[in-house]
PyMOL Python script that loads the backbone (N, CA, C, O; Angstrom):
from pymol import cmd

cmd.read_pdbstr("""\
ATOM      1  N   UNK A   1      18.118 -69.411  68.153  1.00  0.00           N
ATOM      2  CA  UNK A   1      16.864 -68.622  67.865  1.00  0.00           C
ATOM      3  C   UNK A   1      17.162 -67.194  67.574  1.00  0.00           C
ATOM      4  O   UNK A   1      18.021 -66.612  68.236  1.00  0.00           O
ATOM      5  N   UNK A   2      16.509 -66.596  66.629  1.00  0.00           N
ATOM      6  CA  UNK A   2      16.759 -65.187  66.260  1.00  0.00           C
ATOM      7  C   UNK A   2      16.150 -64.234  67.334  1.00  0.00           C
ATOM      8  O   UNK A   2      15.095 -64.480  67.919  1.00  0.00           O
ATOM      9  N   UNK A   3      16.856 -63.206  67.523  1.00  0.00           N
ATOM     10  CA  UNK A   3      16.401 -62.221  68.533  1.00  0.00           C
ATOM     11  C   UNK A   3      15.540 -61.240  67.720  1.00  0.00           C
ATOM     12  O   UNK A   3      15.733 -61.023  66.524  1.00  0.00           O
ATOM     13  N   UNK A   4      14.537 -60.640  68.486  1.00  0.00           N
ATOM     14  CA  UNK A   4      13.554 -59.736  67.851  1.00  0.00           C
ATOM     15  C   UNK A   4      14.041 -58.387  68.149  1.00  0.00           C
ATOM     16  O   UNK A   4      14.550 -58.125  69.239  1.00  0.00           O
ATOM     17  N   UNK A   5      13.887 -57.429  67.112  1.00  0.00           N
ATOM     18  CA  UNK A   5      14.221 -56.074  67.279  1.00  0.00           C
ATOM     19  C   UNK A   5      12.914 -55.339  67.755  1.00  0.00           C
ATOM     20  O   UNK A   5      11.821 -55.611  67.257  1.00  0.00           O
ATOM     21  N   UNK A   6      13.072 -54.406  68.729  1.00  0.00           N
ATOM     22  CA  UNK A   6      12.004 -53.617  69.210  1.00  0.00           C
ATOM     23  C   UNK A   6      11.825 -52.489  68.205  1.00  0.00           C
ATOM     24  O   UNK A   6      12.654 -51.585  68.097  1.00  0.00           O
ATOM     25  N   UNK A   7      10.750 -52.566  67.497  1.00  0.00           N
ATOM     26  CA  UNK A   7      10.554 -51.598  66.339  1.00  0.00           C
ATOM     27  C   UNK A   7      10.343 -50.136  66.820  1.00  0.00           C
ATOM     28  O   UNK A   7      10.747 -49.203  66.125  1.00  0.00           O
ATOM     29  N   UNK A   8       9.721 -49.934  67.991  1.00  0.00           N
ATOM     30  CA  UNK A   8       9.483 -48.543  68.405  1.00  0.00           C
ATOM     31  C   UNK A   8      10.839 -47.885  68.785  1.00  0.00           C
ATOM     32  O   UNK A   8      11.033 -46.696  68.533  1.00  0.00           O
ATOM     33  N   UNK A   9      11.751 -48.639  69.376  1.00  0.00           N
ATOM     34  CA  UNK A   9      13.084 -48.199  69.656  1.00  0.00           C
ATOM     35  C   UNK A   9      13.916 -48.005  68.364  1.00  0.00           C
ATOM     36  O   UNK A   9      14.729 -47.084  68.278  1.00  0.00           O
ATOM     37  N   UNK A  10      13.708 -48.855  67.397  1.00  0.00           N
ATOM     38  CA  UNK A  10      14.554 -48.785  66.141  1.00  0.00           C
ATOM     39  C   UNK A  10      14.064 -47.578  65.350  1.00  0.00           C
ATOM     40  O   UNK A  10      14.842 -47.030  64.568  1.00  0.00           O
ATOM     41  N   UNK A  11      12.792 -47.124  65.513  1.00  0.00           N
ATOM     42  CA  UNK A  11      12.414 -45.860  64.778  1.00  0.00           C
ATOM     43  C   UNK A  11      12.988 -44.661  65.394  1.00  0.00           C
ATOM     44  O   UNK A  11      13.192 -43.656  64.712  1.00  0.00           O
ATOM     45  N   UNK A  12      13.286 -44.713  66.757  1.00  0.00           N
ATOM     46  CA  UNK A  12      13.756 -43.522  67.422  1.00  0.00           C
ATOM     47  C   UNK A  12      15.144 -43.267  67.228  1.00  0.00           C
ATOM     48  O   UNK A  12      15.575 -42.114  67.248  1.00  0.00           O
ATOM     49  N   UNK A  13      15.959 -44.370  67.022  1.00  0.00           N
ATOM     50  CA  UNK A  13      17.434 -44.164  66.855  1.00  0.00           C
ATOM     51  C   UNK A  13      17.557 -43.818  65.291  1.00  0.00           C
ATOM     52  O   UNK A  13      17.184 -44.579  64.399  1.00  0.00           O
ATOM     53  N   UNK A  14      18.097 -42.640  65.108  1.00  0.00           N
ATOM     54  CA  UNK A  14      18.157 -42.167  63.741  1.00  0.00           C
ATOM     55  C   UNK A  14      19.410 -42.778  63.034  1.00  0.00           C
ATOM     56  O   UNK A  14      19.305 -43.332  61.940  1.00  0.00           O
ATOM     57  N   UNK A  15      20.586 -42.660  63.689  1.00  0.00           N
ATOM     58  CA  UNK A  15      21.845 -43.118  62.948  1.00  0.00           C
ATOM     59  C   UNK A  15      22.815 -43.486  64.132  1.00  0.00           C
ATOM     60  O   UNK A  15      22.635 -43.222  65.321  1.00  0.00           O
ATOM     61  N   UNK A  16      23.848 -44.128  63.584  1.00  0.00           N
ATOM     62  CA  UNK A  16      25.013 -44.510  64.465  1.00  0.00           C
ATOM     63  C   UNK A  16      26.225 -43.666  63.865  1.00  0.00           C
ATOM     64  O   UNK A  16      26.442 -43.706  62.654  1.00  0.00           O
ATOM     65  N   UNK A  17      26.940 -42.970  64.644  1.00  0.00           N
ATOM     66  CA  UNK A  17      28.071 -42.121  64.169  1.00  0.00           C
ATOM     67  C   UNK A  17      29.244 -43.050  63.861  1.00  0.00           C
ATOM     68  O   UNK A  17      29.163 -44.240  64.161  1.00  0.00           O
ATOM     69  N   UNK A  18      30.305 -42.561  63.286  1.00  0.00           N
ATOM     70  CA  UNK A  18      31.400 -43.285  62.992  1.00  0.00           C
ATOM     71  C   UNK A  18      32.167 -43.888  64.224  1.00  0.00           C
ATOM     72  O   UNK A  18      32.798 -44.945  64.182  1.00  0.00           O
ATOM     73  N   UNK A  19      32.028 -43.066  65.345  1.00  0.00           N
ATOM     74  CA  UNK A  19      32.659 -43.503  66.592  1.00  0.00           C
ATOM     75  C   UNK A  19      31.767 -44.502  67.308  1.00  0.00           C
ATOM     76  O   UNK A  19      32.191 -45.055  68.323  1.00  0.00           O
ATOM     77  N   UNK A  20      30.536 -44.766  66.829  1.00  0.00           N
ATOM     78  CA  UNK A  20      29.626 -45.739  67.494  1.00  0.00           C
ATOM     79  C   UNK A  20      28.643 -45.106  68.348  1.00  0.00           C
ATOM     80  O   UNK A  20      27.921 -45.829  69.034  1.00  0.00           O
ATOM     81  N   UNK A  21      28.515 -43.754  68.396  1.00  0.00           N
ATOM     82  CA  UNK A  21      27.517 -43.098  69.224  1.00  0.00           C
ATOM     83  C   UNK A  21      26.198 -43.175  68.582  1.00  0.00           C
ATOM     84  O   UNK A  21      26.065 -42.926  67.384  1.00  0.00           O
ATOM     85  N   UNK A  22      25.125 -43.545  69.413  1.00  0.00           N
ATOM     86  CA  UNK A  22      23.797 -43.646  68.916  1.00  0.00           C
ATOM     87  C   UNK A  22      23.235 -42.201  68.824  1.00  0.00           C
ATOM     88  O   UNK A  22      23.444 -41.455  69.780  1.00  0.00           O
ATOM     89  N   UNK A  23      22.561 -41.760  67.784  1.00  0.00           N
ATOM     90  CA  UNK A  23      22.014 -40.503  67.579  1.00  0.00           C
ATOM     91  C   UNK A  23      20.494 -40.599  67.483  1.00  0.00           C
ATOM     92  O   UNK A  23      19.942 -41.551  66.932  1.00  0.00           O
ATOM     93  N   UNK A  24      19.819 -39.551  68.054  1.00  0.00           N
ATOM     94  CA  UNK A  24      18.385 -39.537  68.015  1.00  0.00           C
ATOM     95  C   UNK A  24      18.018 -38.085  67.653  1.00  0.00           C
ATOM     96  O   UNK A  24      18.845 -37.177  67.735  1.00  0.00           O
ATOM     97  N   UNK A  25      16.733 -37.898  67.245  1.00  0.00           N
ATOM     98  CA  UNK A  25      16.239 -36.552  67.017  1.00  0.00           C
ATOM     99  C   UNK A  25      15.934 -35.828  68.251  1.00  0.00           C
ATOM    100  O   UNK A  25      15.618 -36.457  69.260  1.00  0.00           O
ATOM    101  N   UNK A  26      16.005 -34.567  68.245  1.00  0.00           N
ATOM    102  CA  UNK A  26      15.680 -33.782  69.366  1.00  0.00           C
ATOM    103  C   UNK A  26      14.144 -33.716  69.503  1.00  0.00           C
ATOM    104  O   UNK A  26      13.443 -33.835  68.498  1.00  0.00           O
ATOM    105  N   UNK A  27      13.622 -33.533  70.695  1.00  0.00           N
ATOM    106  CA  UNK A  27      12.144 -33.430  70.909  1.00  0.00           C
ATOM    107  C   UNK A  27      11.551 -32.050  70.587  1.00  0.00           C
ATOM    108  O   UNK A  27      12.212 -31.050  70.310  1.00  0.00           O
ATOM    109  N   UNK A  28      10.238 -32.133  70.659  1.00  0.00           N
ATOM    110  CA  UNK A  28       9.499 -30.819  70.447  1.00  0.00           C
ATOM    111  C   UNK A  28       9.447 -30.270  69.051  1.00  0.00           C
ATOM    112  O   UNK A  28       9.233 -29.072  68.863  1.00  0.00           O
ATOM    113  N   UNK A  29       9.645 -31.150  68.029  1.00  0.00           N
ATOM    114  CA  UNK A  29       9.599 -30.724  66.714  1.00  0.00           C
ATOM    115  C   UNK A  29       8.317 -31.187  65.976  1.00  0.00           C
ATOM    116  O   UNK A  29       8.151 -30.854  64.803  1.00  0.00           O
ATOM    117  N   UNK A  30       7.436 -31.923  66.609  1.00  0.00           N
ATOM    118  CA  UNK A  30       6.329 -32.533  65.997  1.00  0.00           C
ATOM    119  C   UNK A  30       5.082 -31.656  65.877  1.00  0.00           C
ATOM    120  O   UNK A  30       4.460 -31.608  64.816  1.00  0.00           O
ATOM    121  N   UNK A  31       4.723 -30.979  66.930  1.00  0.00           N
ATOM    122  CA  UNK A  31       3.538 -30.187  66.928  1.00  0.00           C
ATOM    123  C   UNK A  31       3.565 -28.941  67.717  1.00  0.00           C
ATOM    124  O   UNK A  31       4.527 -28.713  68.451  1.00  0.00           O
ATOM    125  N   UNK A  32       2.572 -28.116  67.616  1.00  0.00           N
ATOM    126  CA  UNK A  32       2.533 -26.797  68.218  1.00  0.00           C
ATOM    127  C   UNK A  32       3.739 -25.854  67.772  1.00  0.00           C
ATOM    128  O   UNK A  32       4.314 -25.120  68.576  1.00  0.00           O
ATOM    129  N   UNK A  33       4.042 -25.927  66.544  1.00  0.00           N
ATOM    130  CA  UNK A  33       5.200 -25.203  66.002  1.00  0.00           C
ATOM    131  C   UNK A  33       4.811 -23.662  65.805  1.00  0.00           C
ATOM    132  O   UNK A  33       5.690 -22.819  65.984  1.00  0.00           O
ATOM    133  N   UNK A  34       3.659 -23.313  65.481  1.00  0.00           N
ATOM    134  CA  UNK A  34       3.413 -21.919  65.321  1.00  0.00           C
ATOM    135  C   UNK A  34       3.772 -21.028  66.546  1.00  0.00           C
ATOM    136  O   UNK A  34       4.206 -19.884  66.414  1.00  0.00           O
ATOM    137  N   UNK A  35       3.568 -21.610  67.708  1.00  0.00           N
ATOM    138  CA  UNK A  35       3.807 -20.892  68.895  1.00  0.00           C
ATOM    139  C   UNK A  35       5.237 -20.892  69.408  1.00  0.00           C
ATOM    140  O   UNK A  35       5.542 -20.317  70.453  1.00  0.00           O
ATOM    141  N   UNK A  36       6.118 -21.558  68.640  1.00  0.00           N
ATOM    142  CA  UNK A  36       7.544 -21.549  69.109  1.00  0.00           C
ATOM    143  C   UNK A  36       8.306 -20.640  68.257  1.00  0.00           C
ATOM    144  O   UNK A  36       7.976 -20.372  67.102  1.00  0.00           O
ATOM    145  N   UNK A  37       9.382 -20.151  68.884  1.00  0.00           N
ATOM    146  CA  UNK A  37      10.297 -19.175  68.202  1.00  0.00           C
ATOM    147  C   UNK A  37      11.030 -19.849  67.113  1.00  0.00           C
ATOM    148  O   UNK A  37      11.112 -21.077  67.084  1.00  0.00           O
ATOM    149  N   UNK A  38      11.594 -19.052  66.166  1.00  0.00           N
ATOM    150  CA  UNK A  38      12.333 -19.505  65.040  1.00  0.00           C
ATOM    151  C   UNK A  38      13.553 -20.313  65.473  1.00  0.00           C
ATOM    152  O   UNK A  38      13.859 -21.379  64.940  1.00  0.00           O
ATOM    153  N   UNK A  39      14.287 -19.700  66.549  1.00  0.00           N
ATOM    154  CA  UNK A  39      15.391 -20.382  67.084  1.00  0.00           C
ATOM    155  C   UNK A  39      15.114 -21.763  67.707  1.00  0.00           C
ATOM    156  O   UNK A  39      15.905 -22.691  67.538  1.00  0.00           O
ATOM    157  N   UNK A  40      14.003 -21.891  68.418  1.00  0.00           N
ATOM    158  CA  UNK A  40      13.533 -23.098  69.030  1.00  0.00           C
ATOM    159  C   UNK A  40      13.270 -24.179  67.935  1.00  0.00           C
ATOM    160  O   UNK A  40      13.640 -25.338  68.127  1.00  0.00           O
ATOM    161  N   UNK A  41      12.672 -23.830  66.857  1.00  0.00           N
ATOM    162  CA  UNK A  41      12.431 -24.663  65.718  1.00  0.00           C
ATOM    163  C   UNK A  41      13.701 -25.089  65.058  1.00  0.00           C
ATOM    164  O   UNK A  41      13.852 -26.270  64.747  1.00  0.00           O
ATOM    165  N   UNK A  42      14.588 -24.228  64.835  1.00  0.00           N
ATOM    166  CA  UNK A  42      15.874 -24.610  64.174  1.00  0.00           C
ATOM    167  C   UNK A  42      16.730 -25.530  65.079  1.00  0.00           C
ATOM    168  O   UNK A  42      17.504 -26.339  64.567  1.00  0.00           O
ATOM    169  N   UNK A  43      16.608 -25.424  66.306  1.00  0.00           N
ATOM    170  CA  UNK A  43      17.550 -26.328  67.152  1.00  0.00           C
ATOM    171  C   UNK A  43      16.929 -27.675  67.206  1.00  0.00           C
ATOM    172  O   UNK A  43      17.651 -28.630  67.494  1.00  0.00           O
ATOM    173  N   UNK A  44      15.674 -27.855  66.960  1.00  0.00           N
ATOM    174  CA  UNK A  44      15.078 -29.204  66.934  1.00  0.00           C
ATOM    175  C   UNK A  44      15.413 -29.952  65.638  1.00  0.00           C
ATOM    176  O   UNK A  44      15.087 -31.134  65.519  1.00  0.00           O
ATOM    177  N   UNK A  45      16.016 -29.336  64.725  1.00  0.00           N
ATOM    178  CA  UNK A  45      16.392 -29.963  63.465  1.00  0.00           C
ATOM    179  C   UNK A  45      17.584 -30.900  63.691  1.00  0.00           C
ATOM    180  O   UNK A  45      17.772 -31.867  62.953  1.00  0.00           O
ATOM    181  N   UNK A  46      18.357 -30.614  64.683  1.00  0.00           N
ATOM    182  CA  UNK A  46      19.593 -31.276  64.827  1.00  0.00           C
ATOM    183  C   UNK A  46      19.432 -32.658  65.518  1.00  0.00           C
ATOM    184  O   UNK A  46      18.389 -32.990  66.082  1.00  0.00           O
ATOM    185  N   UNK A  47      20.518 -33.427  65.435  1.00  0.00           N
ATOM    186  CA  UNK A  47      20.551 -34.757  66.092  1.00  0.00           C
ATOM    187  C   UNK A  47      21.317 -34.647  67.345  1.00  0.00           C
ATOM    188  O   UNK A  47      22.247 -33.848  67.459  1.00  0.00           O
ATOM    189  N   UNK A  48      20.939 -35.445  68.292  1.00  0.00           N
ATOM    190  CA  UNK A  48      21.610 -35.448  69.599  1.00  0.00           C
ATOM    191  C   UNK A  48      21.979 -36.811  70.011  1.00  0.00           C
ATOM    192  O   UNK A  48      21.253 -37.760  69.719  1.00  0.00           O
ATOM    193  N   UNK A  49      23.063 -36.956  70.671  1.00  0.00           N
ATOM    194  CA  UNK A  49      23.600 -38.252  71.178  1.00  0.00           C
ATOM    195  C   UNK A  49      22.635 -38.859  72.177  1.00  0.00           C
ATOM    196  O   UNK A  49      22.021 -38.104  72.931  1.00  0.00           O
ATOM    197  N   UNK A  50      22.462 -40.152  72.236  1.00  0.00           N
ATOM    198  CA  UNK A  50      21.691 -40.813  73.274  1.00  0.00           C
ATOM    199  C   UNK A  50      22.530 -40.786  74.527  1.00  0.00           C
ATOM    200  O   UNK A  50      23.755 -40.890  74.478  1.00  0.00           O
ATOM    201  N   UNK A  51      21.855 -40.645  75.646  1.00  0.00           N
ATOM    202  CA  UNK A  51      22.499 -40.636  76.941  1.00  0.00           C
ATOM    203  C   UNK A  51      23.250 -41.965  77.092  1.00  0.00           C
ATOM    204  O   UNK A  51      22.796 -43.039  76.698  1.00  0.00           O
ATOM    205  N   UNK A  52      24.469 -41.802  77.711  1.00  0.00           N
ATOM    206  CA  UNK A  52      25.366 -42.967  77.894  1.00  0.00           C
ATOM    207  C   UNK A  52      24.754 -44.011  78.730  1.00  0.00           C
ATOM    208  O   UNK A  52      25.047 -45.187  78.519  1.00  0.00           O
ATOM    209  N   UNK A  53      23.856 -43.658  79.742  1.00  0.00           N
ATOM    210  CA  UNK A  53      23.231 -44.612  80.634  1.00  0.00           C
ATOM    211  C   UNK A  53      22.224 -45.452  79.831  1.00  0.00           C
ATOM    212  O   UNK A  53      21.923 -46.554  80.291  1.00  0.00           O
ATOM    213  N   UNK A  54      21.702 -45.062  78.737  1.00  0.00           N
ATOM    214  CA  UNK A  54      20.696 -45.785  78.020  1.00  0.00           C
ATOM    215  C   UNK A  54      21.329 -46.733  76.886  1.00  0.00           C
ATOM    216  O   UNK A  54      20.625 -47.585  76.344  1.00  0.00           O
ATOM    217  N   UNK A  55      22.484 -46.583  76.594  1.00  0.00           N
ATOM    218  CA  UNK A  55      23.097 -47.250  75.397  1.00  0.00           C
ATOM    219  C   UNK A  55      23.045 -48.776  75.598  1.00  0.00           C
ATOM    220  O   UNK A  55      22.704 -49.477  74.645  1.00  0.00           O
ATOM    221  N   UNK A  56      23.359 -49.325  76.764  1.00  0.00           N
ATOM    222  CA  UNK A  56      23.371 -50.678  76.972  1.00  0.00           C
ATOM    223  C   UNK A  56      21.948 -51.345  76.837  1.00  0.00           C
ATOM    224  O   UNK A  56      21.794 -52.465  76.350  1.00  0.00           O
ATOM    225  N   UNK A  57      20.992 -50.613  77.279  1.00  0.00           N
ATOM    226  CA  UNK A  57      19.541 -51.009  77.192  1.00  0.00           C
ATOM    227  C   UNK A  57      19.086 -51.023  75.793  1.00  0.00           C
ATOM    228  O   UNK A  57      18.381 -51.943  75.379  1.00  0.00           O
ATOM    229  N   UNK A  58      19.481 -49.984  75.000  1.00  0.00           N
ATOM    230  CA  UNK A  58      19.118 -49.800  73.588  1.00  0.00           C
ATOM    231  C   UNK A  58      19.726 -50.977  72.739  1.00  0.00           C
ATOM    232  O   UNK A  58      19.094 -51.593  71.881  1.00  0.00           O
ATOM    233  N   UNK A  59      20.966 -51.194  73.071  1.00  0.00           N
ATOM    234  CA  UNK A  59      21.661 -52.429  72.324  1.00  0.00           C
ATOM    235  C   UNK A  59      20.866 -53.771  72.604  1.00  0.00           C
ATOM    236  O   UNK A  59      20.908 -54.676  71.771  1.00  0.00           O
ATOM    237  N   UNK A  60      20.213 -53.885  73.662  1.00  0.00           N
ATOM    238  CA  UNK A  60      19.504 -55.193  73.898  1.00  0.00           C
ATOM    239  C   UNK A  60      18.168 -55.124  73.159  1.00  0.00           C
ATOM    240  O   UNK A  60      17.624 -56.145  72.740  1.00  0.00           O
ATOM    241  N   UNK A  61      17.620 -53.831  72.996  1.00  0.00           N
ATOM    242  CA  UNK A  61      16.330 -53.832  72.200  1.00  0.00           C
ATOM    243  C   UNK A  61      16.566 -53.855  70.680  1.00  0.00           C
ATOM    244  O   UNK A  61      15.680 -54.230  69.911  1.00  0.00           O
ATOM    245  N   UNK A  62      17.790 -53.441  70.256  1.00  0.00           N
ATOM    246  CA  UNK A  62      18.072 -53.508  68.854  1.00  0.00           C
ATOM    247  C   UNK A  62      19.389 -54.294  68.733  1.00  0.00           C
ATOM    248  O   UNK A  62      20.477 -53.718  68.696  1.00  0.00           O
ATOM    249  N   UNK A  63      19.250 -55.638  68.674  1.00  0.00           N
ATOM    250  CA  UNK A  63      20.412 -56.431  68.724  1.00  0.00           C
ATOM    251  C   UNK A  63      21.275 -56.365  67.466  1.00  0.00           C
ATOM    252  O   UNK A  63      22.485 -56.562  67.578  1.00  0.00           O
ATOM    253  N   UNK A  64      20.723 -56.098  66.262  1.00  0.00           N
ATOM    254  CA  UNK A  64      21.414 -56.140  65.057  1.00  0.00           C
ATOM    255  C   UNK A  64      21.778 -54.743  64.565  1.00  0.00           C
ATOM    256  O   UNK A  64      21.836 -54.484  63.363  1.00  0.00           O
ATOM    257  N   UNK A  65      22.019 -53.860  65.514  1.00  0.00           N
ATOM    258  CA  UNK A  65      22.310 -52.387  65.116  1.00  0.00           C
ATOM    259  C   UNK A  65      23.662 -52.306  64.558  1.00  0.00           C
ATOM    260  O   UNK A  65      24.106 -51.224  64.173  1.00  0.00           O
TER     261      UNK A  65
END
""", "prot")
cmd.dss("prot")
cmd.show_as("cartoon", "prot")
cmd.util.cbc("prot")
cmd.orient("prot")
């Protein structure tokens, strides 16, 4: 039987690096931007590695990653 991918998790994982690290977007970039400093908005453009404690759980939610 085929395993189902959890779509909400699949949308949050942006990419997988060459070393296999799961990458996600940083938070706080979606709304209330006029009240944030320029530096705060620039740092949310970057990608961040998923915490190592969550990797096993994410691989279960996205089996064909």
